[in-house]
C-alpha positions as CSV (number, residue, x, y, z in Angstrom):
1,M,13.1,30.8,-17.1
2,P,9.4,30.5,-16.1
3,Q,6.8,32.4,-18.1
4,E,5.6,35.5,-16.4
5,N,2.1,35.2,-18.0
6,K,1.6,31.6,-16.9
7,I,-2.0,30.8,-16.1
8,N,-2.5,28.9,-12.8
9,L,-6.2,28.2,-13.0
10,S,-8.8,27.8,-15.8
11,I,-12.4,27.9,-14.7
12,I,-14.7,26.3,-17.3
13,I,-18.4,27.3,-17.1
14,P,-20.9,25.8,-19.5
15,V,-23.9,28.1,-20.1
16,F,-27.2,27.3,-21.7
17,N,-30.1,29.8,-21.1
18,E,-28.8,31.0,-17.7
19,K,-29.5,34.8,-17.9
20,T,-31.1,34.8,-14.4
21,F,-27.8,33.8,-12.8
22,L,-25.0,35.1,-14.9
23,I,-24.5,38.5,-13.4
24,K,-24.5,37.2,-9.8
25,L,-22.3,34.3,-10.8
26,F,-19.8,36.7,-12.4
27,E,-19.7,38.8,-9.3
28,E,-18.9,35.7,-7.2
29,I,-16.2,34.7,-9.6
30,K,-14.6,38.2,-9.2
31,T,-14.9,37.9,-5.4
32,F,-12.9,34.7,-5.2
33,F,-10.9,34.4,-8.4
34,N,-10.1,37.9,-9.5
35,D,-6.4,37.3,-10.3
36,S,-4.4,37.9,-13.5
37,K,-3.0,34.3,-13.2
38,N,-6.5,32.9,-13.7
39,E,-8.7,32.5,-16.8
40,I,-12.4,32.2,-16.9
41,I,-13.9,30.4,-19.9
42,F,-17.7,30.7,-20.5
43,I,-19.0,28.2,-23.1
44,D,-22.2,29.6,-24.5
45,D,-23.9,26.4,-25.6
46,G,-26.4,27.8,-28.1
47,S,-28.3,30.0,-25.6
48,T,-31.5,31.6,-26.9
49,D,-32.7,33.6,-23.8
50,G,-30.4,36.5,-23.9
51,S,-27.5,34.9,-22.1
52,T,-25.2,35.6,-25.1
53,N,-25.8,39.4,-24.8
54,I,-25.2,39.4,-21.0
55,L,-21.9,37.6,-21.5
56,K,-20.8,40.2,-24.1
57,E,-21.8,43.0,-21.7
58,I,-19.8,41.4,-18.9
59,K,-16.7,41.1,-21.1
60,E,-16.9,44.7,-22.4
61,K,-16.9,46.2,-18.9
62,K,-13.4,45.0,-18.3
63,N,-13.8,45.4,-14.5
64,Y,-11.8,42.3,-13.7
65,K,-8.2,41.2,-13.6
66,F,-8.4,37.7,-15.0
67,L,-8.4,36.6,-18.6
68,L,-12.0,36.2,-19.8
69,K,-12.8,34.0,-22.8
70,I,-16.3,33.6,-24.2
71,I,-16.8,30.8,-26.7
72,K,-20.1,30.6,-28.6
73,L,-21.5,27.3,-29.9
74,D,-24.0,27.9,-32.7
75,I,-26.4,25.1,-31.5
76,N,-27.1,23.6,-28.2
77,S,-24.7,20.5,-28.1
78,G,-24.9,19.5,-24.5
79,K,-23.0,20.0,-21.2
80,G,-20.4,17.4,-22.2
81,K,-19.6,19.1,-25.5
82,A,-19.3,22.4,-23.8
83,I,-16.9,21.1,-21.2
84,Q,-14.8,19.4,-23.9
85,T,-14.7,22.7,-25.8
86,G,-13.6,24.5,-22.7
87,I,-10.9,22.1,-21.9
88,K,-9.5,22.3,-25.4
89,N,-9.2,26.1,-25.0
90,S,-7.8,26.1,-21.5
91,V,-4.1,26.5,-20.6
92,G,-4.2,26.6,-16.8
93,E,-2.2,24.2,-14.6
94,Y,-5.5,23.4,-12.9
95,V,-8.9,23.1,-14.5
96,L,-12.0,23.8,-12.5
97,L,-15.5,22.8,-13.7
98,Q,-18.2,25.1,-12.4
99,D,-21.9,25.1,-13.3
100,A,-23.5,28.4,-14.2
101,D,-26.8,27.9,-12.2
102,L,-25.5,28.7,-8.7
103,E,-26.7,25.4,-7.3
104,L,-23.1,25.0,-6.1
105,D,-21.3,27.7,-4.0
106,T,-18.4,29.5,-5.7
107,R,-16.9,29.8,-2.2
108,D,-16.5,26.0,-2.1
109,A,-14.8,26.1,-5.5
110,K,-12.2,28.5,-4.0
111,E,-11.6,26.2,-1.0
112,M,-11.1,23.2,-3.4
113,Y,-8.6,25.2,-5.4
114,D,-6.6,26.3,-2.3
115,M,-6.6,22.7,-1.2
116,I,-5.3,21.2,-4.4
117,K,-2.6,23.8,-5.2
118,D,-1.2,23.5,-1.7
119,N,-0.8,19.7,-1.9
120,S,1.2,18.4,-4.9
121,E,0.1,14.8,-4.2
122,I,-3.6,15.7,-5.0
123,K,-4.4,15.7,-8.7
124,C,-8.2,15.5,-8.6
125,I,-10.9,16.7,-6.3
126,F,-14.7,16.1,-6.8
127,G,-17.3,18.1,-4.9
128,S,-19.9,16.1,-3.0
129,R,-23.3,17.3,-2.1
130,Y,-23.7,14.4,0.3
131,L,-20.7,15.1,2.5
132,S,-20.1,17.5,5.4
133,G,-22.5,19.7,7.4
134,K,-22.7,22.5,4.8
135,L,-25.9,24.1,3.9
136,K,-28.3,22.1,1.7
137,K,-31.6,22.7,-0.1
138,N,-32.9,19.7,-2.0
139,N,-36.6,18.8,-2.1
140,Y,-36.4,16.3,-5.1
141,F,-36.3,12.9,-3.5
142,F,-36.1,10.9,-6.8
143,N,-33.1,12.9,-8.1
144,S,-31.3,12.3,-4.9
145,V,-32.0,8.5,-5.0
146,I,-30.8,8.2,-8.6
147,G,-27.7,10.1,-7.8
148,K,-26.8,8.0,-4.8
149,L,-27.7,4.8,-6.7
150,N,-25.5,5.7,-9.6
151,S,-22.6,6.5,-7.3
152,L,-23.0,3.1,-5.7
153,I,-23.0,1.3,-9.0
154,F,-19.9,3.3,-10.1
155,N,-18.1,2.3,-6.9
156,I,-18.9,-1.4,-7.5
157,F,-17.8,-1.2,-11.1
158,F,-14.6,0.7,-10.5
159,A,-13.7,-0.3,-7.0
160,Q,-14.1,3.2,-5.7
161,S,-15.8,4.8,-2.7
162,L,-17.3,8.1,-4.1
163,S,-20.4,9.6,-2.5
164,D,-21.4,11.8,-5.4
165,V,-20.2,11.0,-8.9
166,H,-22.6,13.5,-10.5
167,C,-21.6,16.7,-8.7
168,G,-20.7,19.4,-11.3
169,L,-18.0,21.0,-9.2
170,K,-14.6,19.3,-10.0
171,I,-11.0,20.4,-10.2
172,L,-8.3,18.6,-12.1
173,H,-4.5,19.0,-12.4
174,R,-3.2,19.4,-16.0
175,D,-1.6,16.0,-15.6
176,V,-5.1,14.5,-15.4
177,V,-6.6,16.7,-18.2
178,E,-3.9,15.5,-20.6
179,K,-4.6,11.8,-19.9
180,I,-8.4,11.8,-20.3
181,K,-10.2,11.9,-23.7
182,L,-13.8,12.9,-23.1
183,T,-16.4,11.8,-25.7
184,V,-19.9,12.1,-24.0
185,N,-21.8,15.3,-25.1
186,D,-24.7,15.4,-22.6
187,F,-25.0,15.1,-18.8
188,G,-23.3,11.7,-18.9
189,I,-20.1,13.6,-19.0
190,E,-19.8,13.2,-15.2
191,I,-19.6,9.4,-15.5
192,D,-17.3,9.6,-18.5
193,L,-14.9,11.9,-16.7
194,A,-14.9,10.0,-13.4
195,S,-14.3,6.6,-15.2
196,Q,-11.4,8.0,-17.2
197,V,-9.8,9.5,-14.1
198,V,-9.9,6.1,-12.4
199,R,-8.7,4.2,-15.6
200,N,-5.7,6.4,-15.6
201,N,-4.9,5.5,-12.0
202,F,-5.5,9.0,-10.5
203,Y,-7.0,9.0,-7.0
204,I,-10.2,11.0,-6.6
205,Y,-10.5,13.1,-3.4
206,E,-13.9,14.4,-2.3
207,F,-14.8,17.7,-0.7
208,G,-18.2,18.4,0.8
209,V,-20.0,21.3,-0.8
210,S,-23.2,23.3,-0.3
211,Y,-26.1,22.6,-2.5
212,F,-29.1,24.8,-3.4
213,F,-31.4,22.8,-5.7
214,R,-33.4,24.7,-8.2
215,S,-36.7,23.5,-9.8
216,K,-37.6,23.1,-13.4
217,S,-39.5,26.4,-13.4
218,E,-36.2,28.0,-12.3
219,G,-34.4,26.6,-15.3
220,K,-33.3,23.1,-14.2
221,K,-32.1,21.3,-17.3
222,I,-31.5,17.8,-16.2
223,T,-34.5,15.4,-16.1
224,W,-35.4,11.9,-14.9
225,I,-34.7,10.8,-18.4
226,D,-31.0,11.9,-18.0
227,G,-31.1,9.9,-14.7
228,L,-32.1,6.7,-16.6
229,K,-29.5,7.4,-19.4
230,S,-26.8,7.5,-16.7
231,F,-27.3,3.8,-16.2
232,Y,-26.4,3.3,-19.9
233,Y,-23.3,5.4,-19.5
234,L,-22.3,3.4,-16.4
235,I,-22.6,0.1,-18.4
236,K,-20.9,1.6,-21.4
237,S,-17.9,3.1,-19.5
238,R,-17.3,-0.1,-17.5
239,F,-18.0,-2.9,-19.9
240,F,-17.5,-1.5,-23.4
241,D,-14.9,1.3,-23.2
242,N,-12.1,-1.1,-22.5
243,S,-9.0,-2.5,-24.2
244,V,-9.4,-5.7,-26.3
245,S,-7.6,-7.7,-23.6
246,T,-10.0,-6.5,-20.9
247,N,-13.1,-7.3,-23.0
248,L,-11.7,-10.8,-23.6
249,S,-11.2,-11.2,-19.8
250,I,-14.8,-10.1,-19.2
251,L,-16.1,-12.6,-21.7
252,Y,-13.9,-15.4,-20.3
253,S,-14.7,-14.8,-16.6
254,S,-18.4,-14.3,-17.2
255,I,-18.7,-17.6,-19.1
256,Y,-16.9,-19.7,-16.5
257,M,-18.7,-18.0,-13.6
258,A,-22.1,-18.6,-15.3
259,F,-21.1,-22.3,-15.6
260,V,-20.3,-22.3,-11.9
261,G,-23.7,-20.8,-11.2
262,S,-25.4,-23.5,-13.2
263,H,-24.5,-25.9,-10.4
264,F,-26.6,-24.1,-7.8
265,G,-30.3,-24.3,-7.2
266,M,-33.1,-25.7,-9.3
267,G,-35.6,-24.3,-11.7
268,L,-36.0,-20.5,-11.4
269,G,-33.5,-20.5,-8.6
270,N,-30.9,-22.0,-10.9
271,T,-31.6,-19.4,-13.6
272,L,-31.1,-16.6,-11.0
273,F,-27.9,-18.1,-9.9
274,I,-26.6,-18.2,-13.5
275,I,-27.5,-14.6,-14.0
276,F,-25.9,-13.5,-10.7
277,F,-22.7,-15.4,-11.3
278,F,-22.5,-14.1,-14.9
279,I,-22.7,-10.5,-13.7
280,F,-20.2,-11.3,-11.0
281,G,-17.9,-12.8,-13.6
282,C,-18.1,-9.6,-15.6
283,I,-16.8,-7.7,-12.6
284,I,-14.0,-10.2,-12.1
285,G,-13.0,-9.8,-15.8
286,I,-12.6,-6.1,-15.2
287,H,-10.1,-6.5,-12.5
288,F,-8.2,-9.6,-13.6
289,K,-6.8,-10.4,-17.0
290,I,-7.2,-14.0,-18.4
291,L,-4.1,-15.4,-16.7
292,T,-5.0,-14.3,-13.2
293,S,-8.7,-15.0,-13.8
294,S,-7.7,-18.5,-14.7
295,I,-6.2,-18.9,-11.2
296,I,-9.7,-18.1,-9.8
297,F,-11.3,-20.6,-12.2
298,I,-8.9,-23.4,-11.3
299,S,-9.3,-22.7,-7.6
300,I,-13.1,-23.0,-8.0
301,F,-12.7,-26.2,-9.9
302,I,-10.5,-27.7,-7.2
303,G,-13.1,-26.7,-4.6
304,S,-15.9,-28.5,-6.5
305,L,-14.0,-31.8,-6.1
306,F,-14.4,-31.7,-2.4
307,S,-17.4,-33.1,-0.5
308,K,-20.9,-33.5,-1.8
309,G,-24.2,-31.6,-1.7
310,N,-24.1,-28.5,0.5
311,G,-20.5,-29.3,1.4
312,T,-19.6,-28.7,-2.3
313,T,-21.1,-25.3,-2.2
314,L,-19.1,-24.4,0.9
315,A,-15.9,-25.7,-0.6
316,V,-16.5,-23.8,-3.8
317,I,-17.0,-20.6,-1.9
318,I,-13.9,-21.1,0.2
319,F,-11.7,-22.0,-2.8
320,F,-13.2,-19.0,-4.7
321,V,-12.0,-16.6,-1.9
322,V,-8.6,-18.3,-1.9
323,G,-8.4,-18.0,-5.7
324,I,-9.2,-14.2,-5.5
325,F,-6.5,-13.8,-2.8
326,I,-3.9,-15.7,-4.9
327,A,-4.8,-13.9,-8.1
328,R,-4.7,-10.5,-6.5
329,N,-1.2,-11.1,-5.1
330,V,0.0,-12.4,-8.4
331,K,-1.4,-9.3,-10.1
332,L,0.3,-7.0,-7.6
333,Y,3.6,-8.8,-8.1
334,F,3.6,-8.5,-11.9
335,L,2.4,-4.9,-11.9
336,K,6.0,-4.0,-11.1
337,T,7.4,-5.9,-14.1
338,K,7.3,-5.6,-17.9
339,F,4.7,-8.4,-18.0
340,N,2.0,-6.4,-16.2
341,Q,-0.3,-6.2,-19.2
342,Y,-0.9,-9.9,-19.0
343,F,-2.0,-10.0,-15.4
């Protein structure tokens, strides 16, 4: 018999010095999510501006239907830590991540929730500030460039096609929440979360959302330093947070691809070819284990035996493409068998 008090939706809202926006945010939450089957979890991440008192006053009024939880962290530990704490204390079938600063529209959050609960095939939706014709306000060119560049790098590393990996508005089914193990405590949480969703073979849908950028004087927390740190998290999540077999595959493929690159160009050009092929080899190692990667290596070697001079270069490229094709099909075949971990 189903539980009558089952929670359908948990909304997790990290808060750090957001007293200017909390009352308005709460009114919007009541407008769109005022249901006894929902729970709202505010994580007060060591606020010092009076946000703590405002949250207490909001809870004491009891003019809402949903379950309201306020969790206080004694010291500021970062957005990632706040989200991790919220997830651990959530019980909803769906978990929605919502920022407290009103840069993102709560109405869009409601649309995303309606969309995911009405389609059992969708387990994860990310908001995107770069999709759709919704209202935008963003006059910080550098932040936008970094965000789009990071999304591009993420797509290359993880074979995805996301437009906005950093958007703070996301909704996940409990199936996804139970698979991921978040570890990043700061703003790198967005990359950590997205990479783990992909690693666990969940498809990420995107939904265009409105965006109203606020300046540093208005309380903006993220800085250009966080933008640069995100490159570190991209590298870490793709090349270090792997199984031992994947790391061995990366090492193996990067070495033989660097060796292949050493046969191209001369002087500085030769060095650049080695570096490029080494990086490309790292990406190959991510997607192919040692056995399937060896198919690519053997194919390249066979191509190098054909012709001379520029003809060898063309032959290597052709046989490389053939090797990728064969390795991919072998991998797809063995994914359906008990030997999939080797391919």
